[in-house]
N, C-alpha and C positions, 0 to 999 in steps of 0.2 A: 504494500500500500504506500502510495506517495504521501508523505507527511508535509503539513504546512510548515513554512519557514518563519520562525520568530524574528530572524534578522531582517527580513523584508518588512515585516510589520513595524519594526523599530525604525528602519531607515525611511519608510513612507511617512511616519509621524514626524520625524525630524526634518524631513524635506518640507512638509507643510508648515512647521514652525519657522523654518528659515525663510520661507516665502512670506509669511506673515510679518516677520521682522523687517524684511526688505520693503514690504508694502508700507508699513508704518513710517519708516525712516524716510522713504522717498516721497511720500504723500504729505506727511504732517507739516513740513516746512512751507507748503503752499496754502495751508488752511488758516482760517481765523481761529481764535482761541476756543470758541464754543464748538467749532467743527473738530478741532483737535481732541477735545474731551470726548466727543461722540466717537471719533475714530479709535481712541484708546479703548473705550468700552467695547466696541464692535470687534476689534482685533482680539482683545483679551477673551471675550465670550466665545468667539469662534474657536480659539485654541484650547480653552478649557473644555469645551464640548468634544473637541477632537481627542483630548486627553482621555475622557471617559470612554470613547470608542476604542482608543488605543489599548487601554487596560483590558477592556472586555475581549478584544481580539487577541491580545497577547496571552491571556489566561487560556482562551480556547486553543491557541496554538500549542501551549505547553501540555494541556490535557490531551490533545491529539497525539502528542509524542508519548505520553504515559498516563493512562486513565486509572491506574490502580487505586489511587487515593479517592477519586470520585466514586469508584465502585464500592470501596469500603464505606464511604459516607452514605451511599444509597442503602446499603445493607443495614446500617445503623438506623436509618430513617424507617425502614420496613419493620425492624425489630421494635422500635419505639412505638409505632402505630399499631402493629398487629401481634407483637410478641415474638420471641425466639423460635417458637414452634412453627409458625407460619413462615418466618424468614428461612428456616431450615428446609422447608418444602420447595422453596424457589431455587431451582438448580441452575438457571441460566447465568452464565458468567460473561461479563463484558470483555470484549477483546482488549488487549493492552493498548492498541491503537484504534480508537473510535474514529469513524469517518468524520471529516471536518464538518460536513453539513448537519451532522446529528448532535454535535457537542452542545450547541446552544439549548436545544430542547432537553438534553440530558441534564444539564445544570438547572435550567429554569423552563418548565413546560410551557410557560407563557411566551417564551422566545424573546424576552427583553434583554437589553444589555446587562452584563454583569457589572454592577456599580457598587461603590462603597461611599459611605458618608464622610469619611476622613482618612487620614494616613494610617492611623492605628487599625481601623477596620479593614483597610486594604491588606495590611500584613496578616491579620487574622484570616481573612478570606483566602489569601494565597495558601496559607497553611492548611486550610480546609479542603481546597480543591487540587492542589498540586503535589507532585512527588517532591521529596526533600531537596533534590538537586536543583529544582526550579523554585520552590518556595523560599529557599535560602536567599535568593536574590532580593526578595521582598522583606524578609525578616532582618536582613542586614542593612536595611535603610537606616540612616542615622536619625536621631531625634529631630534634628533640623530639617532633614528631608521629609520626615513624616509631618512635621508642623507646616512645612511649605505646601505639601499636598492638601492638608486641611485648609490652609489659608486660601489657595486658589479655588478649591471646591466651594468654599463658603462665599467667595466673591462671585463665582459663577451663579450660585443660587440667588444671591441678592440681585444681580443684573437680570436674571430671568424672571424674578417674582416681585421685586421691589417692595416687599412687605417689611413691617417693623420688626417682626421676628427674625427675618433673614438678615436685616441690618444688625440686629443685636448679636446674632450668631457670628456674623462676619467680623464685627469689631472684637468679639471675644477671641476669635481665631487669630486676628492680626496682632493682638496683644499678648498672645501666649508666650510664656517664659522661654520655651524652646526656640521660638522664632526671633525673639528680641535680642539675641546675642550671636556673636560670631559672624560668619559669612552671610547669614540671612537677615541681619539687622535692617538692611534697606528695604526688606519686604514687609516690615512690621510697623506698628505704631505704638508709642509709649506715652501714657498720660493724657491722651485725648482720643476722640472718636472721629472716624471717617464718615462724613455725611455726603460729600460730593465725590462719588467713586471715580467718575471720569476725570475730574481735576486731579485727584490723587494719583491715578494711574499715569496720567500725562506728565505729571511733575517729576523732576529729578530730586532724589533725596539729598539732604545736606551731605556734602562731601562726595556725591556721586556725579557722574558725567553722562548718565543715560536715564531715560524715563523709566519709571517703575514697571510699566507694561513690558518693556524690553527685558528688564531684569527678571521678571516672572517667566517670560517665554524662554529665556536662557536656562533658568532653573528647571523648567519642565523638560527641556531637551537633555539637560545633565542627568536628571533622575531617570528619564526614559532610557538613556544609554547604559545605566547600571542594572536594568531589569532584564 
């Protein structure tokens, strides 16, 4: 069976991120301030959505390579719902390499993307679905990487929904201790709340020479390369 290639999934995502960076840099300088804010939001939202698709596709590619952990999880689910006796009567065994087109339904019968609410849940989900050699890539993400994932996921949710709850969650993520130190400090806020997301993404942090939206896209690409 021809197995899907995680490397292509990764390179396709990074190519899209690079294109978004180039678009923002080449276009922003020709726009008025309000238009620059809008562009920062649109570029960020597009890439955050692409991140969700990338993670879902990447997990499916790894399951395609080795489905033993998913098979074990399904067995546990059957045991939990029907008991070990019924589970023991079910003799069908999943092949180690499940067909690519069947993996989505295997993990979620509703065929939705495999998504996670934050960086910590992503690591836990990878451990649930993936063989150790693949889940280790997610479990080895640093605290700063996980906090960064949580931050851009929460910004994505705010931009998509614009609710007070989403704004509260976003600001909590942006002020998280793991984000406000070290290399990710420019992705965070300390002692105040972000209200105008477009303005904040467009702006360059103190001591920085690039807009925050570009810093976030580079961080997405960096994290993707490690998975």
